[in-house]
N, CA, C and O atoms as CSV, one atom per row, in Angstrom:
chain,resi,resn,atom,element,x,y,z
A,1,UNK,N,N,0.874,-1.091,-0.049
A,1,UNK,CA,C,0.046,0.000,-0.071
A,1,UNK,C,C,0.831,1.256,-0.047
A,1,UNK,O,O,0.444,2.261,-0.644
A,2,UNK,N,N,1.957,1.209,0.654
A,2,UNK,CA,C,2.818,2.355,0.842
A,2,UNK,C,C,3.507,2.549,-0.571
A,2,UNK,O,O,3.776,3.700,-0.913
A,3,UNK,N,N,3.792,1.544,-1.367
A,3,UNK,CA,C,4.381,1.793,-2.717
A,3,UNK,C,C,3.224,2.507,-3.593
A,3,UNK,O,O,3.576,3.364,-4.403
A,4,UNK,N,N,2.121,2.245,-3.485
A,4,UNK,CA,C,0.971,2.763,-4.194
A,4,UNK,C,C,0.937,4.264,-3.949
A,4,UNK,O,O,0.885,5.078,-4.871
A,5,UNK,N,N,0.971,4.605,-2.592
A,5,UNK,CA,C,0.926,6.010,-2.162
A,5,UNK,C,C,2.120,6.802,-2.818
A,5,UNK,O,O,1.975,7.922,-3.309
A,6,UNK,N,N,3.209,6.176,-2.784
A,6,UNK,CA,C,4.409,6.878,-3.412
A,6,UNK,C,C,4.175,7.003,-4.899
A,6,UNK,O,O,4.379,8.071,-5.477
A,7,UNK,N,N,3.761,5.955,-5.502
A,7,UNK,CA,C,3.546,6.072,-6.942
A,7,UNK,C,C,2.596,7.048,-7.198
A,7,UNK,O,O,2.783,7.768,-8.179
A,8,UNK,N,N,1.621,7.211,-6.514
A,8,UNK,CA,C,0.351,8.170,-6.685
A,8,UNK,C,C,0.975,9.630,-6.453
A,8,UNK,O,O,0.581,10.559,-7.158
A,9,UNK,N,N,1.876,9.817,-5.540
A,9,UNK,CA,C,2.436,11.126,-5.253
A,9,UNK,C,C,3.270,11.417,-6.528
A,9,UNK,O,O,3.133,12.509,-7.079
A,10,UNK,N,N,4.145,10.471,-7.032
A,10,UNK,CA,C,4.971,10.792,-8.020
A,10,UNK,C,C,4.178,11.189,-9.335
A,10,UNK,O,O,4.619,12.054,-10.092
A,11,UNK,N,N,2.918,10.480,-9.587
A,11,UNK,CA,C,2.187,10.758,-10.644
A,11,UNK,C,C,1.492,12.198,-10.540
A,11,UNK,O,O,1.296,12.925,-11.513
A,12,UNK,N,N,1.164,12.489,-9.276
A,12,UNK,CA,C,0.651,13.868,-9.088
A,12,UNK,C,C,1.698,14.893,-9.375
A,12,UNK,O,O,1.396,15.940,-9.947
A,13,UNK,N,N,2.925,14.626,-8.994
A,13,UNK,CA,C,4.003,15.558,-9.233
A,13,UNK,C,C,4.199,15.765,-10.865
A,13,UNK,O,O,4.293,16.846,-11.447
A,14,UNK,N,N,4.229,14.607,-11.375
A,14,UNK,CA,C,4.560,14.611,-12.839
A,14,UNK,C,C,3.428,15.307,-13.583
A,14,UNK,O,O,3.690,16.021,-14.550
A,15,UNK,N,N,2.142,15.117,-13.150
A,15,UNK,CA,C,0.940,15.814,-13.799
A,15,UNK,C,C,1.112,17.207,-13.595
A,15,UNK,O,O,0.891,17.982,-14.525
A,16,UNK,N,N,1.519,17.651,-12.377
A,16,UNK,CA,C,1.657,19.146,-12.170
A,16,UNK,C,C,2.713,19.687,-13.089
A,16,UNK,O,O,2.503,20.746,-13.682
A,17,UNK,N,N,3.845,19.020,-13.244
A,17,UNK,CA,C,4.874,19.416,-14.166
A,17,UNK,C,C,4.308,19.555,-15.566
A,17,UNK,O,O,4.470,20.621,-16.160
A,18,UNK,N,N,3.681,18.590,-16.109
A,18,UNK,CA,C,3.028,18.495,-17.394
A,18,UNK,C,C,2.110,19.683,-17.620
A,18,UNK,O,O,2.085,20.327,-18.669
A,19,UNK,N,N,1.318,19.934,-16.497
A,19,UNK,CA,C,0.400,21.135,-16.714
A,19,UNK,C,C,1.132,22.337,-16.913
A,19,UNK,O,O,0.796,23.149,-17.775
A,20,UNK,N,N,2.284,22.529,-16.034
A,20,UNK,CA,C,2.994,23.773,-16.231
A,20,UNK,C,C,3.687,23.862,-17.497
A,20,UNK,O,O,3.849,24.958,-18.034
A,21,UNK,N,N,4.096,22.812,-17.998
A,21,UNK,CA,C,4.747,22.756,-19.361
A,21,UNK,C,C,3.686,23.161,-20.440
A,21,UNK,O,O,3.954,23.940,-21.354
A,22,UNK,N,N,2.530,22.607,-20.274
A,22,UNK,CA,C,1.316,22.814,-21.263
A,22,UNK,C,C,0.999,24.415,-21.292
A,22,UNK,O,O,0.746,25.039,-22.322
A,23,UNK,N,N,1.057,24.956,-20.006
A,23,UNK,CA,C,0.740,26.357,-20.022
A,23,UNK,C,C,1.866,27.155,-20.574
A,23,UNK,O,O,1.610,28.129,-21.281
A,24,UNK,N,N,3.059,26.828,-20.314
A,24,UNK,CA,C,4.218,27.499,-21.022
A,24,UNK,C,C,4.053,27.451,-22.627
A,24,UNK,O,O,4.210,28.469,-23.301
A,25,UNK,N,N,3.767,26.351,-23.126
A,25,UNK,CA,C,3.638,26.098,-24.500
A,25,UNK,C,C,2.396,26.946,-25.079
A,25,UNK,O,O,2.446,27.537,-26.158
A,26,UNK,N,N,1.397,26.933,-24.318
A,26,UNK,CA,C,0.205,27.804,-24.670
A,26,UNK,C,C,0.574,29.239,-24.740
A,26,UNK,O,O,0.218,29.961,-25.672
A,27,UNK,N,N,1.285,29.635,-23.754
A,27,UNK,CA,C,1.827,31.121,-23.782
A,27,UNK,C,C,2.637,31.397,-24.970
A,27,UNK,O,O,2.466,32.437,-25.607
A,28,UNK,N,N,3.548,30.481,-25.316
A,28,UNK,CA,C,4.515,30.609,-26.421
A,28,UNK,C,C,3.696,30.653,-27.778
A,28,UNK,O,O,3.949,31.466,-28.667
A,29,UNK,N,N,2.775,29.782,-27.846
A,29,UNK,CA,C,1.948,29.823,-29.122
A,29,UNK,C,C,1.167,31.052,-29.137
A,29,UNK,O,O,1.070,31.590,-30.240
A,30,UNK,N,N,0.630,31.571,-28.224
A,30,UNK,CA,C,-0.045,32.930,-28.174
A,30,UNK,C,C,0.638,33.937,-28.630
A,30,UNK,O,O,0.146,34.758,-29.405
A,31,UNK,N,N,2.072,33.998,-28.124
A,31,UNK,CA,C,2.864,35.060,-28.479
A,31,UNK,C,C,3.236,35.017,-30.045
A,31,UNK,O,O,3.348,36.027,-30.741
A,32,UNK,N,N,3.399,33.773,-30.468
A,32,UNK,CA,C,3.730,33.540,-31.912
A,32,UNK,C,C,2.553,33.952,-32.813
A,32,UNK,O,O,2.727,34.498,-33.903
A,33,UNK,N,N,1.425,33.680,-32.332
A,33,UNK,CA,C,0.265,33.950,-32.975
A,33,UNK,C,C,0.064,35.448,-33.119
A,33,UNK,O,O,-0.379,35.923,-34.165
A,34,UNK,N,N,0.365,36.142,-32.143
A,34,UNK,CA,C,0.301,37.580,-32.018
A,34,UNK,C,C,1.206,38.210,-32.978
A,34,UNK,O,O,0.886,39.186,-33.656
A,35,UNK,N,N,2.470,37.565,-33.027
A,35,UNK,CA,C,3.492,38.159,-33.940
A,35,UNK,C,C,3.082,37.864,-35.407
A,35,UNK,O,O,3.282,38.746,-36.241
A,36,UNK,N,N,2.601,36.852,-35.731
A,36,UNK,CA,C,2.181,36.465,-37.162
A,36,UNK,C,C,0.823,35.973,-37.179
A,36,UNK,O,O,0.664,34.752,-37.155
A,37,UNK,N,N,-0.249,36.794,-37.221
A,37,UNK,CA,C,-1.556,36.329,-37.063
A,37,UNK,C,C,-2.114,35.555,-38.311
A,37,UNK,O,O,-3.009,34.716,-38.203
A,38,UNK,N,N,-1.553,35.877,-39.441
A,38,UNK,CA,C,-2.034,35.199,-40.743
A,38,UNK,C,C,-1.552,33.702,-40.662
A,38,UNK,O,O,-2.274,32.832,-41.149
A,39,UNK,N,N,-0.401,33.385,-40.087
A,39,UNK,CA,C,-0.074,31.890,-40.047
A,39,UNK,C,C,-0.378,31.224,-38.713
A,39,UNK,O,O,0.056,30.092,-38.496
A,40,UNK,N,N,-1.058,31.834,-37.868
A,40,UNK,CA,C,-1.376,31.229,-36.572
A,40,UNK,C,C,-2.262,30.030,-36.559
A,40,UNK,O,O,-2.213,29.224,-35.630
A,41,UNK,N,N,-2.969,29.915,-37.443
A,41,UNK,CA,C,-3.753,28.722,-37.701
A,41,UNK,C,C,-3.172,27.621,-38.448
A,41,UNK,O,O,-3.719,26.518,-38.430
A,42,UNK,N,N,-2.003,27.852,-39.166
A,42,UNK,CA,C,-1.353,26.937,-40.054
A,42,UNK,C,C,-0.468,26.025,-39.178
A,42,UNK,O,O,0.481,26.514,-38.565
A,43,UNK,N,N,-0.738,24.806,-39.110
A,43,UNK,CA,C,0.169,23.795,-38.597
A,43,UNK,C,C,0.446,22.840,-39.670
A,43,UNK,O,O,-0.430,22.311,-40.354
A,44,UNK,N,N,1.714,22.640,-39.786
A,44,UNK,CA,C,2.079,21.616,-40.968
A,44,UNK,C,C,1.995,22.184,-42.265
A,44,UNK,O,O,1.833,23.400,-42.359
A,45,UNK,N,N,2.087,21.439,-43.331
A,45,UNK,CA,C,2.178,21.915,-44.662
A,45,UNK,C,C,0.986,22.640,-45.126
A,45,UNK,O,O,-0.076,22.330,-44.587
A,46,UNK,N,N,0.975,23.561,-46.041
A,46,UNK,CA,C,-0.287,24.232,-46.612
A,46,UNK,C,C,-0.819,23.168,-47.528
A,46,UNK,O,O,-0.144,22.738,-48.464
A,47,UNK,N,N,-2.151,22.702,-47.230
A,47,UNK,CA,C,-2.856,21.855,-48.039
A,47,UNK,C,C,-4.009,22.502,-48.607
A,47,UNK,O,O,-4.918,21.825,-49.086
A,48,UNK,N,N,-4.046,23.826,-48.590
A,48,UNK,CA,C,-5.128,24.472,-49.277
A,48,UNK,C,C,-5.347,24.227,-50.658
A,48,UNK,O,O,-6.493,24.199,-51.105
A,49,UNK,N,N,-4.328,24.045,-51.389
A,49,UNK,CA,C,-4.451,23.831,-52.874
A,49,UNK,C,C,-4.364,22.453,-53.222
A,49,UNK,O,O,-4.342,22.189,-54.424
A,50,UNK,N,N,-4.308,21.487,-52.363
A,50,UNK,CA,C,-4.376,20.098,-52.670
A,50,UNK,C,C,-5.771,19.660,-52.942
A,50,UNK,O,O,-6.733,20.153,-52.352
A,51,UNK,N,N,-5.872,18.703,-53.867
A,51,UNK,CA,C,-7.298,18.194,-54.218
A,51,UNK,C,C,-7.451,16.815,-53.464
A,51,UNK,O,O,-6.537,16.000,-53.343
A,52,UNK,N,N,-8.596,16.682,-53.028
A,52,UNK,CA,C,-8.909,15.494,-52.315
A,52,UNK,C,C,-9.512,14.448,-53.389
A,52,UNK,O,O,-10.517,14.708,-54.050
A,53,UNK,N,N,-8.846,13.328,-53.486
A,53,UNK,CA,C,-9.316,12.263,-54.574
A,53,UNK,C,C,-10.707,11.803,-54.280
A,53,UNK,O,O,-11.469,11.615,-55.229
A,54,UNK,N,N,-11.147,11.586,-52.943
A,54,UNK,CA,C,-12.276,11.076,-52.631
A,54,UNK,C,C,-13.375,12.099,-52.989
A,54,UNK,O,O,-14.455,11.699,-53.423
A,55,UNK,N,N,-13.115,13.438,-52.810
A,55,UNK,CA,C,-14.024,14.507,-53.116
A,55,UNK,C,C,-14.296,14.505,-54.580
A,55,UNK,O,O,-15.452,14.591,-54.992
A,56,UNK,N,N,-13.310,14.414,-55.354
A,56,UNK,CA,C,-13.304,14.428,-56.866
A,56,UNK,C,C,-14.102,13.256,-57.324
A,56,UNK,O,O,-14.964,13.439,-58.184
A,57,UNK,N,N,-13.895,12.078,-56.832
A,57,UNK,CA,C,-14.688,10.972,-57.204
A,57,UNK,C,C,-16.156,11.081,-56.830
A,57,UNK,O,O,-17.002,10.580,-57.570
A,58,UNK,N,N,-16.473,11.670,-55.791
A,58,UNK,CA,C,-17.882,11.895,-55.314
A,58,UNK,C,C,-18.445,12.961,-56.394
A,58,UNK,O,O,-19.588,12.797,-56.820
A,59,UNK,N,N,-17.760,13.918,-56.789
A,59,UNK,CA,C,-18.258,14.956,-57.804
A,59,UNK,C,C,-18.538,14.182,-59.111
A,59,UNK,O,O,-19.598,14.285,-59.728
A,60,UNK,N,N,-17.594,13.465,-59.452
A,60,UNK,CA,C,-17.644,12.783,-60.733
A,60,UNK,C,C,-18.868,11.780,-60.733
A,60,UNK,O,O,-19.575,11.710,-61.738
A,61,UNK,N,N,-19.107,11.064,-59.709
A,61,UNK,CA,C,-20.329,10.137,-59.672
A,61,UNK,C,C,-21.641,10.980,-59.588
A,61,UNK,O,O,-22.709,10.536,-60.008
A,62,UNK,N,N,-21.524,12.101,-59.080
A,62,UNK,CA,C,-22.734,12.904,-59.070
A,62,UNK,C,C,-23.084,13.383,-60.476
A,62,UNK,O,O,-24.256,13.522,-60.828
A,63,UNK,N,N,-22.095,13.620,-61.231
A,63,UNK,CA,C,-22.339,14.220,-62.549
A,63,UNK,C,C,-22.550,12.981,-63.567
A,63,UNK,O,O,-23.263,13.100,-64.564
A,64,UNK,N,N,-21.916,11.856,-63.260
A,64,UNK,CA,C,-21.970,10.730,-64.339
A,64,UNK,C,C,-22.286,9.460,-63.463
A,64,UNK,O,O,-21.426,8.720,-62.984
A,65,UNK,N,N,-23.670,9.315,-63.323
A,65,UNK,CA,C,-24.069,8.191,-62.311
A,65,UNK,C,C,-23.446,6.869,-62.742
A,65,UNK,O,O,-23.090,6.097,-61.851
A,66,UNK,N,N,-23.288,6.550,-63.946
A,66,UNK,CA,C,-22.776,5.259,-64.344
A,66,UNK,C,C,-21.342,5.093,-64.510
A,66,UNK,O,O,-20.867,4.123,-65.101
A,67,UNK,N,N,-20.618,6.058,-63.979
A,67,UNK,CA,C,-19.146,5.876,-64.148
A,67,UNK,C,C,-18.676,4.846,-63.354
A,67,UNK,O,O,-19.163,4.602,-62.250
A,68,UNK,N,N,-17.571,4.097,-63.946
A,68,UNK,CA,C,-17.005,2.948,-63.352
A,68,UNK,C,C,-15.690,3.335,-62.722
A,68,UNK,O,O,-14.905,2.458,-62.363
A,69,UNK,N,N,-15.423,4.624,-62.576
A,69,UNK,CA,C,-14.140,5.047,-61.959
A,69,UNK,C,C,-14.175,4.722,-60.403
A,69,UNK,O,O,-15.198,4.817,-59.724
A,70,UNK,N,N,-12.933,4.327,-59.921
A,70,UNK,CA,C,-12.806,4.056,-58.528
A,70,UNK,C,C,-11.780,5.073,-58.002
A,70,UNK,O,O,-11.092,5.803,-58.716
A,71,UNK,N,N,-11.767,5.024,-56.696
A,71,UNK,CA,C,-10.871,5.965,-55.916
A,71,UNK,C,C,-9.574,5.657,-56.252
A,71,UNK,O,O,-8.832,6.638,-56.271
A,72,UNK,N,N,-9.049,4.558,-56.535
A,72,UNK,CA,C,-7.562,4.247,-56.972
A,72,UNK,C,C,-7.324,4.903,-58.275
A,72,UNK,O,O,-6.175,5.260,-58.536
A,73,UNK,N,N,-8.379,5.123,-59.214
A,73,UNK,CA,C,-8.122,5.596,-60.461
A,73,UNK,C,C,-7.932,7.117,-60.299
A,73,UNK,O,O,-7.023,7.672,-60.916
A,74,UNK,N,N,-8.693,7.758,-59.554
A,74,UNK,CA,C,-8.709,9.145,-59.399
A,74,UNK,C,C,-7.316,9.535,-58.595
A,74,UNK,O,O,-6.699,10.559,-58.890
A,75,UNK,N,N,-6.938,8.763,-57.706
A,75,UNK,CA,C,-5.567,8.967,-57.012
A,75,UNK,C,C,-4.459,8.956,-58.104
A,75,UNK,O,O,-3.628,9.862,-58.174
A,76,UNK,N,N,-4.480,7.908,-58.942
A,76,UNK,CA,C,-3.414,7.739,-59.912
A,76,UNK,C,C,-3.399,9.061,-60.970
A,76,UNK,O,O,-2.379,9.605,-61.392
A,77,UNK,N,N,-4.690,9.408,-61.265
A,77,UNK,CA,C,-4.700,10.653,-62.026
A,77,UNK,C,C,-3.972,11.777,-61.422
A,77,UNK,O,O,-3.130,12.434,-62.036
A,78,UNK,N,N,-4.342,11.994,-60.121
A,78,UNK,CA,C,-3.842,13.170,-59.403
A,78,UNK,C,C,-2.219,13.035,-59.159
A,78,UNK,O,O,-1.495,14.026,-59.068
A,79,UNK,N,N,-1.797,11.835,-59.075
A,79,UNK,CA,C,-0.316,11.687,-59.175
A,79,UNK,C,C,0.275,11.965,-60.434
A,79,UNK,O,O,1.336,12.584,-60.504
A,80,UNK,N,N,-0.330,11.555,-61.433
A,80,UNK,CA,C,0.207,11.808,-62.779
A,80,UNK,C,C,0.236,13.358,-62.987
A,80,UNK,O,O,1.207,13.869,-63.544
A,81,UNK,N,N,-0.768,14.077,-62.568
A,81,UNK,CA,C,-0.889,15.500,-62.795
A,81,UNK,C,C,0.155,16.163,-61.903
A,81,UNK,O,O,0.662,17.224,-62.268
A,82,UNK,N,N,0.495,15.599,-60.770
A,82,UNK,CA,C,1.428,16.202,-59.853
A,82,UNK,C,C,2.864,16.061,-60.361
A,82,UNK,O,O,3.697,16.957,-60.226
A,83,UNK,N,N,3.115,14.849,-60.972
A,83,UNK,CA,C,4.430,14.585,-61.829
A,83,UNK,C,C,4.629,15.601,-62.892
A,83,UNK,O,O,5.704,16.172,-63.077
A,84,UNK,N,N,3.495,15.814,-63.620
A,84,UNK,CA,C,3.524,16.717,-64.800
A,84,UNK,C,C,3.791,18.142,-64.389
A,84,UNK,O,O,4.330,18.931,-65.166
A,85,UNK,N,N,3.442,18.455,-63.251
A,85,UNK,CA,C,3.767,19.889,-62.682
A,85,UNK,C,C,5.106,20.055,-62.239
A,85,UNK,O,O,5.591,21.182,-62.141
A,86,UNK,N,N,5.826,18.894,-61.927
A,86,UNK,CA,C,7.146,19.023,-61.336
A,86,UNK,C,C,8.187,19.140,-62.437
A,86,UNK,O,O,9.378,19.259,-62.150
């Protein structure tokens, strides 16, 4: 029982440390967002101009009900277009 109490105390300390670290990171993020508000929501690469293959497939099937195109076909076409742009 004594071991569990010690382990619980250790976990409480670790949790407190993690909460402090989280607060520090949130403050740092807020400062960075204030410096550059345009990019504050951007995390990772810019995917705004990327086309979603599944969305294209859905649009195609909405326009051409009997189309036999599958998701893999659309993905391959997008890869070919990306290679052509390179």
